[in-house]
Every structure is written in structure tokens, then in C-alpha cells.
N, C-alpha and C positions, 0 to 999 in steps of 0.2 A: 524775755526768757520765761518759759512756762515751767513751774516747779511742781514736783510731786510732794513737796514738804507741806505739812498741814499748817494752817494759820495758827500762830502761837501768841499767847497773851504776854505782853511785856510786863515783867514784874519789877517793882522798884529796886534799884541797886545802884549805889554810887550816886552819880549825878542825874539819874533819870527820874522822871516825874512819877508820883504815886498815883494809884488808880483814882483817887478823889481829888486830883489836881495838885497844885503847888507850883510846879515848874511848867513852863510853856513849851513852845514848839522848837524846831530845829534852830531857828535864828531869832524868833520873835519874842515878844513879851506876852506872857500868858495871863495868869491870874485874873479872872473875873471880868476881863474886858471883852471877851468874846470875839476878839479880832481874828480874821482868817489865819494870821500867822501865829497866833498864840494858842487858844483853846486849852488853857492850862487847867480849867476847872475852877475851884473856889480859892481865890486869893493867890498871892505870890507873884514873883517875877518870872519872866521867860528864861529858858535855858540858854547857855552859852553856845558859841559856835560848835557845831558838831554834836549837839545834844539830841535827845529824842523827846517827843511830846509825851506827857503823862497820860496813861489810860488808853492808849491806842493799841489795837492789835497789830502786831509786827510779824511779817513773813520773812523768814530767813531762807535765802537761796544760795546755793553754791555758785561761786564765780567760776569762770572757765579756767582760771589759775588755781590749781589744786591747793587746798588749805586756806583759801581766801573766800569770804562770803559777802553777800549783799543783804543788808537789812532794809526791807521795804515796808514803809509805814506812812506817816505824815509826810516825811521826806526820806529819800533813800540815803544810805550811808555805807561805806566800805567798812567791814569789820573782820576781825580774826577771833578764833575761839580761844578764850582766855585759858592759858595753861595753869595760872595760879588764881583760882576762883576767889573772888572777894577783894582782889588787889588791883589798884590802878598803878600805873608806872609814872605817868606825867600829868595826872589830873584828867585823863580822858574819860569820856562817858562809857558806862557799861550797861549792858542789857542782859537780863536773865530770862530764860525761857524754860518752861517745864515740859518734859517729854515723858509722860507717865510719872514714874517716881524719880526720874533723873532730872537734875537741874544742870543746865548748860549755860555758861556765861560767855558773852561776846564783848569785845572791846572795839570802840569806834577808832578808826584809823584816819587821822587827819592829814589830807594831802598837802596842806600848807606847812606841815611840820615834818614831812617825810618825802624824800625824793622818790623812794620806791613806790609809795602810795600814789604820788603824782603821776609816775610812769604808768601804773596800772590803770588809773582813771583816764589817762591820756591815750590808752589803747595799745600799749606795748604788746607785741605778739607773744613773746616768751620772757619769763623771768628766771626759769630753770631752778627756782627755789620751791621745794615741795616737801611733803611729809617724808621724813627719813633721810633727807639730804644733809650732807656735811658742807657747811658754808664758812668761808672766811670773810669777815666783814672788816674792811680797812676804813678807819675814820669813824669808829663806833660812837664817839662823843659820850653823851650821858646815858645812852642806851634806849632812846626813844624808838627808833626804827628797829634796832636790835631786838627789842622785846616782841615786836610783831613778827619778825623773822623766827624768833624762838617759838611763838605760837604756831607758825606755819609748819616748821620742820618737826615739831612735836617731840615727845620723849625719846623717839628712836633716832632723831637727828642730833646734830651738833652745830653750834655757832662759835667759831673762834673770833672773838671781838677784840680788835687791836685799836688802841687809843694811846696817843702820846701825851696828852695833857693830863697832869696828875689831878687837877681840879675836876675835870669831867670824869676822869678815871675813878674817883671816889664814888660818884653817882653810879657809874657802870658796875662797880663792885657790889654796891647795894642791890642793884637789879639782879645780878648774878647769884646773890645769896639765896634767892627764892626760886631761881630758875636753873635747875640742875643741868640743862643742856647748853648753857652759856659758859664758855671758858674765857674769862677776861684776861687780856694781855696788855699791860701798861708799858708800852715800848714804842720806839720809833719804827714805823713801817718801812723806812729806808734801809733798815738793818735786819732783814729776816733771819740772818744767822744767829741773832741773839735769842730768838725764841724757837729755833728749829726743833729743839727737843720736846717742845710742848704741842706741836701741831703735826697731825697726820696729813695724808693726802686728802684733798677736798674736791667736791663736785663743782662748786661754784665759788667765785670771788666776786663780792660786791664791794665797790670802792666809792667813797664819798670823802676824799681827802682834801680837795680844794687847794692844791699846791701846784706851782709852775711845772714841776717835774712829776706830776702824778702818773702819767703813763709809764714812766720808768719805774716808779714805785710799784705799780701794779705788776709790771713785767717781772721785776725781781721776785715778788712773792709767787707769781705764777710759775716761774722756773723752778722754784723750790717746793711748792705745795699743790699746784693745780694738776690734776690727773690729765693724761692724754685724752683729748676729746671732751674735757671739761669746759665750762662756760664762764664768761665774765660779764658783769654788768657794771658799767662805769658811769658815774654822774660827773659831768664836766661843767664847771662854772667858768665861763669864758673870761671874765675880767680878772680872775685869779691867775690865769695863764698869760694873757696879754691884753691889758686894758686899752691898748692903742689900736688894736685890730678889730675888725667886724667879727661878731660872734660866729658867723658862718665860716669865716676863714680860720678861726681858732679851732672849731670843730673838725674841719677838713684836715688841718695840720695834725691834730691829735689822732685821727683815724689813720693817717699815713704812718705815724710813729708806731701805732699798734701793729700794723701789718708787718713792720720791720722786726717785731718781736715774736713772730709766730702767733700773733693774736689776730684772728680773722674776723673783722666786724661783719655782722649779719643784719643789723637793724639799728636805726638811729631815729630818735624823735625828740622834739623840744618839749619843755615842761610847762609852757604857758597853758592856762592862766595862773598856775600855782607858783611858778618861779620864772623870773625874767632872766634871759640870756643863759639859760641852762639847757643842757641836752643829756640824754642817756644813750649810751652805745652798748649794745648787746652783741656778743660774739662767741666764737669757739676757739679753743687753744689747742695747738698741736705741738708735740714734743719731737718732731722729726729731726730737728737740728741736734737735740740732746742725744738722740740715738746715733746720729752721725759721729758724735764725739766719743762714743763708747769705745772700749779697748779693742773690739774686733775691727775697728775702722782706723786705728792709729797708723800714721806714716812710719815707715821703717826708719830705724836709726842705725847708721853704720859706725861701728867702733873702729877707729883708725889708729895707726901707730902714734904714740905720744899722747893719746887721749886717756887721761887718768892713768898713765903709766902702762898701758896695754900695748905690747908690741904686735907687729904684723905676723902672720897674715890675719887680717881683720875678718870678723864674722858679723853678719847683720843680725841684730836682735830684733825680731819682727813682731807682728801682731800675734795675738794669742792663738790664732788658728795654726800658725806655723812656729809657735814658740819652741816646740821640741826639736826643731831642726837646728837651732842654734846651740843646743846643749853639747853635742859631741865635739864641736870645734872649739868650745870654750871650757876646757876641763883642766887646764894646767896653770896658767899665769895668774898671779894675784892682782887685785885692785885694792890698794890700801889694806892688804892683808887678807882680802877675800879671794877664794877660788873663782875661776872664771864663770862657773855655773852660777855662783851667787852674784857675780857681777852682772850677769844677764838679767837675773831676777831684779837686782837693784836698779838697773837701767829702766826696765819696764815699769817698776814702781815709781821712779822719778817721772816717767812719761805720763803715767796715770795721774799722779799728783798735779802735774802742770795742767793737764786737761781739765781738772775739776777746780783749779785755782780761780 
């Protein structure tokens, strides 16, 4: 990729090497040894996995996924623009660059600790998570990947982070304290009705729940919160669903379940070499069935003699487009003290309630 971005000098920040040495290369041992993998300068040990060599010029290039960047230097790394400058979330390396009088900080995104980063480096075509997007993240854990999604969507976006474990939830809450675009929800994702008042319609659902019924969990949340034409990204861990079956068979089975829930898979890829027996499935969601269940498509209900005490001749209380037609014929006899007009309204109300049950 050819970038129009200028070459930017790496400034020491967090775990990065200082201009006069100290920490070494991406994986190597630095300090004074002059090894090809280190070059840390004067003294000290090499940086950890995912670090950057001290004193090297680093070029920041935009990745084809909007909001994601590549740091090109001694060794390349996937990075996101840090929304909270000066803060690491899980001990990740940071790199600061100067653009005029503006200081911009980027955070290394480790694919061995993030399924989404692994999918990006694995060549996934679309993640549908971009600046300004509203994302529901199921299985947020301690907030490692959530923090990078927060970086990507930026201050104009939102991340609804759902995590069931209270221990991980405490860490997630601490991450959210400094990131105003994260809404932490410590609740079981199997019961979306428990947090329905907190969540608006979202553009994307990302799921990393590692449960045998994870497709059902995602579908329940999609039916409640994912907009029509919205997208989903699901990380599947094969042995969490069926440890006796081949991973490929598990993936195929889960894809079939998605299709039955109006979730149309569009892309699938495995996460090797970062994760074994994992796959990511990306797709689009349709609310066609939900529209079919709307009041304008309800089946007619015929009120017959003896039904709730209503004598003949019966009148059909139909769908909303013909609702007025049933009013003149239902104007006299009561249903439990209600006039027939009210009985018609009451019957339609019951029908609507049952449809949404």
C-alpha cells in the first residue's frame, strides 16, 4: 500500500523505546547487543510481543477497514487511534506521533488477544465496524477488544458491551469510566429483555460468547436490537459447541442455524495462526419475518356465539386495514361488561400481544 502520510518519528510512550535506546525490537532483545532483532540502542532488554523498536521512524498508514491503521517500521503492527491519550487498557504498547503541534497516539492491537484483530489480519473482507457506528458487543470480557472497537467508532459512535461475568465486568466498568462511548451492561446475553431499555438499534453485532447456544444468543439480540440490513460478526470456537465433531462440521452447522434466524452469512474464514479451531462468520440481518408478524398481516379472528359470552351473529375482527368494518356490527352486546366496540379493540390487543410474546 502506498501512503500519502509523511514519515513520522516515534516518540517514547508507554512501552515503546526511547530515542536513545532502552527497549529493543518487536520481539527481540535489544540493548547494546546490536542483534538484527534488537537494535535497542544503549542498554536494556528487548520489548515484549507486539512492541516497537526504540528510535525508529514509523510510518502510519490507514488500513482498508476505516478506523484501523498499520504502523510500518522495524516490524509492522495493527494499531488503532487511542481515544484516551496516555492510557493503556491491557498493557499494550503505544506509539505517539507528532503532526505539527498535534500529538496523536496509537495503540498496538494484538491478534493473539483479539478475535477481531485476528480476522482483520487474516484478510476478512468486511467488519462493518467504522467511525460513527453503533455496535453491540456480546461477550465483552474485560474490555480488551471492546477498547479497540471504541477507538474505531470514535466519539460519534457507541459500543454496548454485554458481559455476564461480574469479575470481568469490574474490569469492563473501569475501561468504560474513561471511554464515554462504551456503555457496559453486566447481564446475561441470553436475556436481552433485561437490558432492552438501555440499548437502541445498532448497526453491527459482534459476538464472542463461546457458548453451545451462541447462535441463538446472537439471534435473540439481533431480533431485539439489530436494524434491518444491519450486520453481524460472530466468532465461533468449535470445541465450545461440540468437542466431538470436526471444526468444519461445527462451523457448517452454525451457519445453517444462522440462516434459519434471518441471518444471512456472507463470509467465513478461520483464524489460524492466531487461534486454533476458530472461525469468524460475517453476514447481514433481515427483519422480513418481523414485518410479516406486524398487525397489518394478522390472521382474522372470528368471534362466535358462546365465545366470551358474545351471541351470534358473529363479526370478524380483522387486521388494522379493515378494522373499521367490524365496528358497526359490534355495537351492542357486552363482553365482561364491555361494549362490543371495546370488545373488538380488546380482541385485537390480545392478538397483538400474542404476536409479540
